[in-house]
Residue frames relative to the residue before (quaternion, step in Angstrom):
aa qw qx qy qz dx dy dz
M 1.0000 0.0000 0.0000 0.0000 0.00 0.00 0.00
S 0.1196 -0.8067 0.5773 0.0417 3.58 -0.79 0.96
V 0.0105 0.7907 -0.6099 0.0519 3.53 -0.69 1.14
R 0.0016 0.8012 -0.5981 0.0205 3.59 -0.77 0.98
G 0.8732 0.1728 -0.0940 0.4460 3.51 -1.21 0.64
R 0.4062 0.6859 -0.5136 0.3175 3.58 1.07 0.52
I 0.0832 0.8342 -0.5267 0.1404 3.57 -0.06 1.34
A 0.0809 -0.7569 0.6471 0.0429 3.52 -0.98 0.96
H 0.2079 -0.7822 0.5784 0.1024 3.57 -1.07 0.75
S 0.0754 -0.7924 0.6052 -0.0052 3.52 -0.84 1.07
V 0.1344 -0.7762 0.6121 0.0688 3.57 -0.96 0.88
A 0.0802 0.7859 -0.6068 0.0878 3.55 -0.77 1.06
G 0.2824 0.7613 -0.5540 0.1841 3.55 -1.17 0.40
T 0.7331 -0.3754 0.3022 0.4799 3.53 -1.21 -0.50
N 0.6208 -0.5349 0.4162 0.3940 3.55 -1.32 0.02
L 0.5830 0.5791 -0.3746 0.4294 3.58 1.25 -0.21
D 0.4560 -0.6286 0.5279 0.3440 3.56 -1.12 0.54
A 0.6925 -0.5325 0.2973 0.3853 3.55 -1.19 0.61
T 0.6636 0.5103 -0.3205 0.4434 3.61 0.93 -0.81
T 0.6500 0.5068 -0.3187 0.4680 3.59 0.96 -0.82
E 0.6492 0.5083 -0.3172 0.4686 3.58 0.98 -0.83
F 0.6282 0.5275 -0.3225 0.4723 3.57 1.01 -0.83
A 0.6697 0.4990 -0.2993 0.4614 3.59 0.86 -0.95
N 0.6561 0.5123 -0.3134 0.4570 3.59 0.93 -0.86
D 0.6621 0.4980 -0.3078 0.4678 3.56 0.98 -0.85
V 0.6434 0.5181 -0.3295 0.4571 3.59 0.93 -0.84
R 0.6467 0.5189 -0.3192 0.4590 3.58 0.95 -0.87
Y 0.6936 0.4822 -0.2828 0.4543 3.57 0.87 -0.96
Y 0.7573 0.4273 -0.2443 0.4293 3.59 0.63 -1.11
L 0.6492 0.4842 -0.3363 0.4806 3.60 1.06 -0.55
G 0.6234 0.5279 -0.3402 0.4658 3.58 1.28 -0.18
L 0.5533 0.6103 -0.3974 0.4042 3.59 1.24 -0.12
A 0.2569 -0.7231 0.6089 0.2008 3.54 -1.31 0.19
P 0.4460 -0.3117 -0.8021 0.2459 1.58 -1.02 2.28
R 0.6192 -0.5343 0.4126 0.4011 3.58 -1.24 0.43
Q 0.0543 -0.8021 0.5945 -0.0183 3.55 -1.04 0.86
L 0.0966 -0.7303 0.6644 0.1264 3.52 -1.43 0.14
P 0.4976 -0.6712 0.4475 0.3188 3.64 -0.84 0.87
S 0.5154 -0.6875 0.4223 0.2887 3.56 -0.85 0.99
R 0.5581 0.6174 -0.4143 0.3684 3.64 1.08 -0.46
Y 0.6516 0.5247 -0.3283 0.4386 3.60 1.14 -0.50
L 0.4627 0.6565 -0.4584 0.3805 3.59 1.23 0.12
Y 0.7422 0.4741 -0.2087 0.4252 3.56 1.13 -0.71
D 0.1639 0.7149 -0.6531 0.1882 3.55 0.36 1.25
T 0.7711 -0.3439 0.2159 0.4904 3.61 -1.20 -0.13
L 0.6941 0.4484 -0.2808 0.4881 3.58 0.87 -0.92
G 0.6401 0.5323 -0.3291 0.4457 3.59 0.95 -0.82
S 0.6483 0.5103 -0.3168 0.4679 3.57 1.00 -0.82
A 0.6456 0.5081 -0.3207 0.4713 3.59 1.02 -0.79
L 0.6506 0.5030 -0.3160 0.4732 3.58 1.01 -0.77
F 0.6407 0.5021 -0.3386 0.4719 3.59 1.01 -0.70
D 0.5978 0.5386 -0.3632 0.4698 3.60 1.05 -0.66
A 0.6479 0.5053 -0.3177 0.4731 3.59 1.02 -0.76
I 0.6020 0.5551 -0.3515 0.4538 3.59 1.03 -0.76
C 0.6631 0.5301 -0.3011 0.4344 3.57 0.98 -0.89
E 0.6559 0.4863 -0.3107 0.4867 3.59 1.25 -0.29
L 0.5328 0.6534 -0.4066 0.3521 3.60 1.21 -0.29
P 0.5291 -0.6520 0.4332 0.3277 3.62 -0.98 0.74
W 0.6712 0.5172 -0.3033 0.4360 3.59 1.14 -0.50
Y 0.6814 0.4175 -0.2737 0.5353 3.61 1.26 -0.29
A 0.1117 -0.8821 0.4574 0.0122 3.54 0.17 1.36
I 0.4378 0.7425 -0.4445 0.2440 3.61 1.20 -0.35
P 0.7037 0.4742 -0.3203 0.4210 3.68 0.62 -0.95
R 0.6939 0.4736 -0.2917 0.4573 3.59 0.88 -0.87
A 0.6292 0.5258 -0.3380 0.4619 3.60 1.03 -0.77
E 0.6783 0.4821 -0.2945 0.4699 3.57 0.90 -0.91
A 0.6349 0.5308 -0.3352 0.4503 3.60 0.98 -0.79
R 0.6416 0.5134 -0.3307 0.4641 3.60 0.99 -0.77
L 0.6614 0.5010 -0.3095 0.4646 3.59 0.94 -0.85
L 0.6466 0.5111 -0.3205 0.4668 3.59 0.98 -0.80
E 0.6428 0.5244 -0.3212 0.4567 3.56 0.96 -0.84
D 0.7155 0.4676 -0.2545 0.4523 3.57 0.92 -0.91
H 0.8312 0.2745 -0.0821 0.4765 3.60 0.98 -0.81
R 0.4044 0.7357 -0.4790 0.2563 3.62 1.16 0.04
E 0.6490 0.4962 -0.3315 0.4719 3.60 1.02 -0.66
D 0.5894 0.5648 -0.3600 0.4517 3.59 1.13 -0.62
V 0.6052 0.5655 -0.3519 0.4359 3.58 1.06 -0.75
F 0.7138 0.4450 -0.2692 0.4691 3.59 0.78 -0.96
R 0.6141 0.5366 -0.3553 0.4568 3.59 1.06 -0.66
A 0.6775 0.5040 -0.2951 0.4470 3.58 1.01 -0.80
L 0.7614 0.4220 -0.2001 0.4496 3.58 1.04 -0.75
G 0.4097 -0.7125 0.4880 0.2938 3.60 1.08 -0.48
R 0.8383 -0.1890 0.1534 0.4879 3.57 -1.00 -0.90
V 0.0600 -0.7942 0.6045 -0.0165 3.58 -0.23 1.31
T 0.0783 -0.8280 0.5552 0.0049 3.58 -0.63 1.13
R 0.7838 0.1798 -0.1068 0.5847 3.58 1.24 -0.26
V 0.0741 -0.7748 0.6275 0.0232 3.56 -0.99 0.91
V 0.1027 -0.7857 0.6100 0.0107 3.54 -0.92 1.02
E 0.0119 -0.7926 0.6088 0.0324 3.60 -0.84 0.88
L 0.2413 -0.7441 0.6115 0.1188 3.50 -0.98 1.00
G 0.8200 0.0658 -0.0956 0.5604 3.56 -0.63 1.15
P 0.0573 0.8755 -0.4787 0.0328 3.62 0.69 1.03
G 0.3612 -0.7414 0.5045 0.2554 3.62 1.16 -0.19
R 0.7860 -0.2747 0.2222 0.5073 3.58 -0.83 -0.99
G 0.5776 -0.6570 0.3407 0.3445 3.59 1.27 0.12
E 0.4643 0.7083 -0.4508 0.2822 3.61 1.19 -0.14
K 0.6694 0.5006 -0.3160 0.4488 3.59 0.91 -0.87
L 0.6478 0.5058 -0.3220 0.4700 3.56 0.96 -0.83
R 0.6375 0.5182 -0.3361 0.4605 3.59 0.93 -0.80
A 0.6418 0.5275 -0.3295 0.4487 3.59 0.95 -0.86
V 0.6538 0.4997 -0.3135 0.4739 3.59 1.00 -0.80
V 0.6922 0.4941 -0.2918 0.4378 3.58 0.77 -1.04
E 0.6314 0.5522 -0.3365 0.4280 3.60 1.02 -0.72
A 0.6644 0.5127 -0.3009 0.4530 3.60 1.21 -0.42
R 0.4719 0.6770 -0.4635 0.3228 3.62 1.17 -0.10
P 0.5160 -0.6415 0.4605 0.3319 3.57 -1.05 0.68
P 0.6249 -0.5220 0.4002 0.4204 3.60 -1.18 0.40
Q 0.1328 0.7849 -0.5928 0.1220 3.58 -0.90 0.91
A 0.5696 -0.6264 0.4220 0.3242 3.54 -1.24 0.51
D 0.5886 0.6187 -0.3667 0.3692 3.57 1.14 -0.58
I 0.3864 -0.6248 0.6150 0.2866 3.51 -1.25 0.54
L 0.3287 -0.7589 0.5317 0.1826 3.56 -0.75 1.03
A 0.2516 -0.7600 0.5831 0.1380 3.58 -0.72 1.09
I 0.0868 -0.7971 0.5974 0.0120 3.58 -0.73 1.10
H 0.0966 -0.7862 0.6101 0.0191 3.54 -0.81 1.08
L 0.1394 -0.7773 0.6123 0.0384 3.56 -0.85 1.08
I 0.0666 -0.8067 0.5872 0.0041 3.59 -0.78 1.03
D 0.2968 0.7296 -0.5673 0.2402 3.57 -0.69 1.11
V 0.4671 -0.6554 0.5056 0.3107 3.58 -1.16 0.52
S 0.6510 0.5245 -0.3061 0.4554 3.59 1.24 -0.41
R 0.3534 -0.7346 0.5404 0.2083 3.58 -0.60 1.12
A 0.6173 0.5527 -0.3510 0.4362 3.59 1.04 -0.73
A 0.6559 0.5003 -0.3128 0.4708 3.60 0.98 -0.82
L 0.6446 0.5186 -0.3241 0.4588 3.58 0.97 -0.82
T 0.6524 0.5156 -0.3098 0.4610 3.57 0.97 -0.87
A 0.6657 0.5006 -0.3037 0.4627 3.58 0.92 -0.91
S 0.6634 0.5050 -0.3084 0.4580 3.58 0.95 -0.85
A 0.6510 0.5075 -0.3174 0.4669 3.56 0.93 -0.89
R 0.6346 0.5257 -0.3314 0.4594 3.59 1.04 -0.75
A 0.6547 0.5215 -0.3133 0.4486 3.60 0.98 -0.84
L 0.7266 0.4256 -0.2302 0.4878 3.57 1.12 -0.69
G 0.5067 0.7440 -0.3718 0.2266 3.52 1.23 -0.56
E 0.7077 0.4545 -0.2727 0.4671 3.62 1.08 -0.56
L 0.4996 0.6354 -0.4470 0.3832 3.60 1.22 0.00
E 0.4111 -0.7197 0.5097 0.2308 3.54 -1.08 0.71
D 0.8386 0.2311 -0.1747 0.4613 3.53 -1.36 0.46
I 0.5767 0.5410 -0.4211 0.4443 3.56 0.88 0.95
G 0.1348 -0.7253 0.6622 0.1312 3.51 -1.36 0.37
I 0.2053 -0.8086 0.5463 0.0739 3.58 -0.85 0.95
V 0.0490 -0.7569 0.6512 0.0256 3.55 -1.00 0.92
A 0.1689 -0.7862 0.5904 0.0698 3.58 -0.70 1.11
H 0.1439 -0.7848 0.6006 0.0507 3.57 -0.70 1.13
E 0.1606 -0.7811 0.5982 0.0791 3.58 -0.40 1.20
A 0.4199 0.6860 -0.4477 0.3907 3.54 0.15 1.33
P 0.5845 -0.5066 0.4701 0.4251 3.58 -1.27 0.23
Y 0.6854 -0.5123 0.3223 0.4049 3.56 -1.16 0.60
E 0.6922 0.4974 -0.2967 0.4305 3.57 0.77 -1.05
V 0.6620 0.5005 -0.3025 0.4688 3.57 0.99 -0.84
G 0.6539 0.5149 -0.3071 0.4614 3.56 0.98 -0.83
L 0.6482 0.5074 -0.3168 0.4712 3.58 1.02 -0.78
E 0.6317 0.5211 -0.3348 0.4662 3.57 1.00 -0.77
E 0.6463 0.5098 -0.3093 0.4762 3.57 1.00 -0.84
L 0.6381 0.5331 -0.3183 0.4553 3.57 1.00 -0.85
G 0.6599 0.5360 -0.3081 0.4271 3.57 0.96 -0.89
R 0.6678 0.4939 -0.3024 0.4676 3.60 1.20 -0.44
K 0.5786 0.6060 -0.3803 0.3916 3.59 1.22 -0.27
P 0.5302 -0.6296 0.4547 0.3401 3.61 -1.04 0.70
R 0.3172 -0.7406 0.5651 0.1776 3.53 -1.17 0.67
A 0.3505 -0.7488 0.5303 0.1878 3.54 -1.14 0.69
G 0.6264 -0.4899 0.3500 0.4952 3.59 1.23 0.21
G 0.6646 0.4815 -0.3694 0.4359 3.55 -1.26 0.19
V 0.6167 -0.5704 0.4316 0.3287 3.52 -1.40 -0.04
T 0.2680 -0.7082 0.6282 0.1789 3.54 -1.17 0.73
L 0.1439 -0.7666 0.6224 0.0654 3.57 -0.92 0.98
A 0.1451 -0.7830 0.6021 0.0571 3.57 -0.67 1.15
L 0.1732 -0.7758 0.6014 0.0801 3.56 -0.98 0.91
F 0.0655 0.7454 -0.6619 0.0429 3.54 -0.97 0.93
L 0.0437 0.8603 -0.4932 0.1217 3.50 0.20 1.40
G 0.6999 0.5099 -0.3189 0.3853 3.55 -1.32 -0.24
S 0.4741 -0.6749 0.4194 0.3792 3.58 1.30 0.22
N 0.2195 0.7901 -0.5364 0.1998 3.58 1.05 0.75
I 0.5347 0.6108 -0.4124 0.4135 3.59 1.19 -0.41
G 0.6108 0.5845 -0.3407 0.4114 3.58 1.16 -0.54
N 0.5764 0.5881 -0.3890 0.4130 3.60 1.22 -0.18
F 0.6511 0.4606 -0.3106 0.5172 3.59 1.31 -0.14
D 0.4509 -0.6084 0.5517 0.3495 3.58 -1.18 0.47
R 0.7289 -0.4539 0.2585 0.4425 3.61 -1.20 0.31
P 0.6867 0.4457 -0.3172 0.4788 3.68 0.76 -0.83
G 0.6513 0.5181 -0.3186 0.4537 3.59 1.00 -0.78
A 0.6286 0.5344 -0.3326 0.4568 3.58 1.06 -0.75
E 0.6689 0.4853 -0.3110 0.4694 3.58 0.91 -0.86
A 0.6412 0.5160 -0.3300 0.4623 3.60 0.96 -0.80
F 0.6616 0.5001 -0.3130 0.4628 3.59 0.96 -0.82
L 0.6436 0.5132 -0.3250 0.4656 3.58 0.98 -0.79
R 0.6177 0.5199 -0.3465 0.4776 3.59 1.09 -0.59
T 0.6097 0.5286 -0.3452 0.4793 3.58 1.10 -0.65
M 0.6341 0.5126 -0.3239 0.4798 3.57 1.01 -0.79
R 0.6549 0.5192 -0.3178 0.4477 3.57 0.91 -0.93
A 0.6435 0.5406 -0.3262 0.4328 3.60 1.01 -0.78
A 0.6697 0.4937 -0.2976 0.4682 3.59 1.15 -0.53
L 0.6854 0.4485 -0.2600 0.5114 3.58 1.32 -0.19
V 0.3300 -0.6985 0.5868 0.2428 3.56 -1.33 0.10
P 0.6724 -0.4799 0.3444 0.4460 3.62 -1.16 0.36
G 0.7365 0.3568 -0.2998 0.4903 3.55 -0.89 1.01
D 0.5576 0.5622 -0.3962 0.4647 3.59 1.22 -0.32
A 0.3046 -0.7906 0.5181 0.1177 3.58 -1.20 0.39
L 0.2020 -0.7409 0.6305 0.1127 3.51 -1.38 0.45
L 0.1208 -0.7511 0.6462 0.0610 3.55 -0.93 0.98
L 0.0488 -0.8439 0.5302 -0.0664 3.53 -0.41 1.31
G 0.1798 -0.7566 0.6197 0.1056 3.54 -0.98 0.92
A 0.0342 0.8086 -0.5842 0.0604 3.59 -0.85 0.96
D 0.3768 -0.7124 0.5497 0.2197 3.54 -0.92 0.96
L 0.2947 -0.7751 0.5416 0.1381 3.55 -0.99 0.91
V 0.6392 -0.5153 0.4049 0.4026 3.55 -1.28 0.42
K 0.0317 0.7764 -0.6275 0.0498 3.54 -1.02 0.89
S 0.7524 -0.3779 0.2437 0.4814 3.61 -1.19 -0.11
E 0.5846 -0.5854 0.4289 0.3628 3.57 -1.11 0.67
R 0.6094 0.5620 -0.3557 0.4316 3.59 1.00 -0.74
D 0.6837 0.4805 -0.2900 0.4665 3.58 0.87 -0.95
L 0.6491 0.5216 -0.3196 0.4522 3.58 0.99 -0.80
L 0.6727 0.4953 -0.3043 0.4578 3.59 0.92 -0.87
L 0.6346 0.5129 -0.3340 0.4719 3.60 1.04 -0.69
A 0.6479 0.5295 -0.3210 0.4437 3.58 1.05 -0.74
Y 0.7850 0.3281 -0.1546 0.5022 3.59 1.02 -0.79
D 0.7473 0.1802 -0.1800 0.6138 3.58 1.28 0.13
D 0.0484 -0.8707 0.4893 -0.0007 3.53 0.62 1.21
P 0.6234 -0.5873 0.3739 0.3558 3.59 -1.13 0.63
L 0.6632 0.5037 -0.3170 0.4539 3.62 1.14 -0.48
G 0.4627 -0.7150 0.4253 0.3061 3.59 1.23 -0.22
V 0.3627 0.7444 -0.4953 0.2625 3.60 1.20 0.32
T 0.6617 0.4941 -0.3121 0.4697 3.59 0.95 -0.84
A 0.6076 0.5404 -0.3504 0.4648 3.58 1.07 -0.66
A 0.6546 0.4969 -0.3123 0.4765 3.60 0.96 -0.82
F 0.6127 0.5511 -0.3288 0.4612 3.58 1.04 -0.81
N 0.6897 0.4748 -0.2777 0.4709 3.58 0.90 -0.92
R 0.7111 0.4601 -0.2688 0.4587 3.60 0.80 -0.98
N 0.5397 0.6233 -0.4010 0.3993 3.59 1.20 -0.41
L 0.5329 0.6164 -0.4122 0.4076 3.59 1.17 -0.39
L 0.6549 0.4839 -0.3090 0.4913 3.59 1.05 -0.71
V 0.5929 0.5463 -0.3578 0.4711 3.59 1.10 -0.68
R 0.6572 0.5139 -0.3104 0.4557 3.59 0.94 -0.88
I 0.6436 0.5098 -0.3279 0.4672 3.60 0.94 -0.83
N 0.6401 0.5237 -0.3267 0.4575 3.58 0.96 -0.82
R 0.7125 0.4717 -0.2591 0.4501 3.57 0.89 -0.99
E 0.7953 0.3601 -0.1702 0.4570 3.58 0.74 -1.04
L 0.7950 0.2948 -0.1410 0.5110 3.59 1.08 -0.64
G 0.4959 -0.6602 0.4363 0.3576 3.59 1.20 0.15
G 0.2463 0.7778 -0.5345 0.2205 3.57 0.96 0.87
H 0.2646 -0.7603 0.5763 0.1412 3.52 -1.26 0.48
F 0.2140 0.7815 -0.5487 0.2060 3.55 0.93 0.93
N 0.2814 -0.6701 0.6565 0.2019 3.52 -1.18 0.73
I 0.3729 -0.7727 0.4635 0.2216 3.57 -0.27 1.27
D 0.6589 0.5240 -0.3068 0.4441 3.58 1.04 -0.76
A 0.6032 0.5810 -0.3560 0.4145 3.59 1.24 -0.22
F 0.7203 0.3823 -0.2340 0.5294 3.61 1.29 0.00
D 0.2453 -0.7478 0.6036 0.1271 3.53 -1.08 0.87
H 0.4335 -0.6407 0.5675 0.2819 3.53 -1.26 0.55
R 0.0205 0.7879 -0.6152 0.0188 3.57 -0.98 0.87
A 0.1239 -0.7662 0.6278 0.0588 3.57 -0.93 0.99
V 0.0655 -0.8059 0.5876 -0.0313 3.57 -0.89 1.02
W 0.2630 -0.7232 0.6135 0.1774 3.57 -1.05 0.81
N 0.1513 -0.7811 0.6042 0.0447 3.56 -0.55 1.24
A 0.2415 -0.8323 0.4829 0.1259 3.57 0.12 1.31
P 0.6569 0.5105 -0.3525 0.4285 3.67 0.81 -0.80
E 0.7383 0.3730 -0.2199 0.5172 3.62 1.09 -0.67
S 0.3437 -0.7685 0.4694 0.2663 3.58 1.34 -0.07
R 0.5842 0.5639 -0.3860 0.4379 3.58 0.82 0.97
M 0.3622 -0.6443 0.6228 0.2564 3.48 -1.34 0.51
E 0.1327 -0.7812 0.6068 0.0618 3.55 -1.05 0.81
M 0.1650 -0.7421 0.6377 0.1238 3.54 -1.19 0.67
H 0.0438 -0.7897 0.6116 -0.0195 3.54 -0.98 0.96
L 0.2402 -0.6796 0.6618 0.2060 3.50 -1.40 0.33
V 0.1283 -0.8388 0.5291 0.0031 3.56 -0.51 1.20
A 0.4368 -0.7111 0.4940 0.2439 3.56 -0.80 1.08
R 0.3854 -0.7392 0.5106 0.2106 3.56 -0.84 1.00
S 0.7988 0.0386 0.0018 0.6004 3.57 1.19 -0.49
S 0.5971 -0.5271 0.4421 0.4126 3.56 -1.27 0.15
H 0.2327 0.7721 -0.5667 0.1691 3.58 -0.85 0.91
H 0.4640 -0.6738 0.5205 0.2446 3.53 -1.38 0.31
V 0.0487 -0.7845 0.6181 0.0153 3.58 -1.08 0.80
R 0.1191 -0.7613 0.6321 0.0819 3.55 -1.08 0.81
I 0.1219 -0.7476 0.6492 0.0692 3.55 -1.18 0.78
D 0.3762 -0.7961 0.4266 0.2068 3.56 -0.16 1.34
A 0.7332 0.4484 -0.2643 0.4376 3.61 0.64 -1.09
A 0.6846 0.4425 -0.2797 0.5073 3.59 1.20 -0.46
D 0.3117 -0.7659 0.4977 0.2618 3.59 1.33 -0.11
L 0.4561 0.6985 -0.3975 0.3820 3.53 0.98 0.98
E 0.0902 -0.7498 0.6545 0.0366 3.52 -1.07 0.93
I 0.0457 -0.8126 0.5806 -0.0219 3.58 -0.82 1.04
E 0.1861 -0.7355 0.6398 0.1227 3.53 -1.12 0.79
F 0.1516 -0.7889 0.5919 0.0655 3.56 -0.55 1.19
S 0.2799 -0.7344 0.5921 0.1781 3.54 -1.08 0.75
H 0.6565 -0.5056 0.3757 0.4149 3.57 -1.23 0.43
G 0.8316 0.1907 -0.1599 0.4965 3.57 -0.83 1.01
E 0.4729 0.6792 -0.4495 0.3361 3.61 1.23 0.06
P 0.2711 -0.7995 0.5156 0.1465 3.62 -0.78 0.97
I 0.2015 -0.6713 0.6848 0.1994 3.49 -1.45 0.30
W 0.2927 -0.7673 0.5519 0.1448 3.57 -0.65 1.16
T 0.1116 -0.8586 0.5002 0.0124 3.59 -0.41 1.23
E 0.8237 -0.0171 0.0218 0.5664 3.63 1.04 -0.49
S 0.1140 -0.7366 0.6600 0.0940 3.51 -1.28 0.60
S 0.0559 -0.7762 0.6273 0.0297 3.55 -1.10 0.73
Y 0.2139 -0.8145 0.5323 0.0864 3.54 -0.22 1.34
K 0.2142 -0.7657 0.5992 0.0932 3.54 -1.09 0.86
Y 0.2540 -0.8031 0.5342 0.0714 3.54 -1.08 0.85
Q 0.3905 -0.5717 0.6382 0.3367 3.45 -1.48 0.09
A 0.6330 -0.5694 0.3535 0.3875 3.60 -1.06 0.70
V 0.6742 0.4910 -0.3097 0.4566 3.61 0.90 -0.83
E 0.5973 0.5670 -0.3636 0.4353 3.59 1.12 -0.57
V 0.6004 0.5588 -0.3580 0.4463 3.59 1.06 -0.72
V 0.6692 0.4979 -0.2961 0.4654 3.57 0.87 -0.96
E 0.6780 0.5011 -0.2995 0.4468 3.57 0.83 -0.96
L 0.6444 0.5352 -0.3187 0.4436 3.57 0.96 -0.88
V 0.7242 0.4393 -0.2595 0.4638 3.58 0.74 -1.03
E 0.6466 0.5187 -0.3367 0.4468 3.59 0.98 -0.70
R 0.6040 0.5454 -0.3614 0.4551 3.62 1.10 -0.55
A 0.6815 0.4914 -0.2815 0.4636 3.58 1.19 -0.53
G 0.6912 -0.5180 0.2764 0.4214 3.60 1.22 0.20
F 0.5908 0.5330 -0.3781 0.4732 3.57 1.19 0.54
Q 0.2132 -0.7216 0.6230 0.2137 3.54 -1.35 0.08
C 0.4685 -0.6979 0.4712 0.2672 3.55 -1.00 0.84
L 0.2317 -0.7696 0.5844 0.1118 3.56 -0.89 1.02
A 0.7897 -0.1097 0.1085 0.5938 3.60 1.04 -0.73
Q 0.0420 -0.7633 0.6424 0.0548 3.52 -1.27 0.50
W 0.0946 -0.7874 0.6090 0.0154 3.53 -0.86 1.05
I 0.1486 -0.8138 0.5608 0.0351 3.58 -0.88 0.97
E 0.2592 -0.7155 0.6321 0.1462 3.53 -1.01 0.96
T 0.2627 -0.8410 0.4508 0.1430 3.56 0.02 1.33
S 0.6323 0.5598 -0.3595 0.3969 3.62 0.96 -0.72
A 0.7704 0.2918 -0.1616 0.5432 3.59 1.12 -0.68
S 0.3658 -0.7538 0.4720 0.2742 3.60 1.31 0.00
F 0.4436 0.6523 -0.4795 0.3844 3.53 0.57 1.23
A 0.1929 -0.8020 0.5607 0.0724 3.57 -0.99 0.91
L 0.1155 -0.7325 0.6673 0.0700 3.53 -1.13 0.82
S 0.0274 -0.8303 0.5537 -0.0574 3.56 -0.58 1.20
L 0.2210 -0.7634 0.5976 0.1063 3.54 -1.06 0.88
F 0.0535 -0.8030 0.5930 -0.0274 3.55 -0.78 1.11
Q 0.2217 -0.7456 0.6103 0.1497 3.55 -1.28 0.48
A 0.4788 -0.6721 0.4868 0.2866 3.56 -0.97 0.88
K 0.3411 -0.7435 0.5437 0.1879 3.57 -0.89 0.97
């Protein structure tokens, strides 16, 4: 049986419209000390395009390291799991990695159900397009935060076989350690014993390499970060002077994380109309926009196993210090 391009789209989330939720978050997080903005708002259409450009930079090795590991071990994943009938990817990006994995599945009679979970409709569309020519698949796109999409997935009937969840690109690094474990427990709750998780995680490396990855010489990452202010201006009636903020990347060794900040070049006033917010920035005051936690390889295993999984295999790309790990739900 050959099925192509069978795509369903599901929208889930809060009762608030997206602009109101954005305004509420901006009001809340910019009121904290230190001031912050949630990293998920970096990924509007322009932000997503800039991040795609970052992934092409020679100093940001994560995508290429992970792609090499997937190419080398994707068949090992299916051999270890047996009959995979459903694949779920959280944050699928442009869909190339998921397509590479799915293309390695052994011939089987089952139609493979693929679920894509992301808040970005553009990412879901791109991923579905990348998968659309594969045979014997059905695609469901969940336009929702990860937790909401997983909850929705857990309510769907199962057809037997194994569900393989993918959480790649070192997206686990966007959570602090307690948050990462809590999120992994949410993932585990959406699965049943015998299901699996394929996890990509960036490992600790030299500070020089980390700083080049998050503050590249071409300034692409700086544009990606500052675009968050462009988005606030466009969508919320913000009055940020983009040139009044510098991009700053910092390696926080005690917390094992890279941090991105937007730092005020001078004291000045900013109003954001839709958030009904007035802010006085002082010279050198930062807005914390993203954290990316880095791991030791053994820490990845320990973290995921505490959430109810057991490690089946771990593969490490030593030149870029990146780990791809396969876990099974207990």
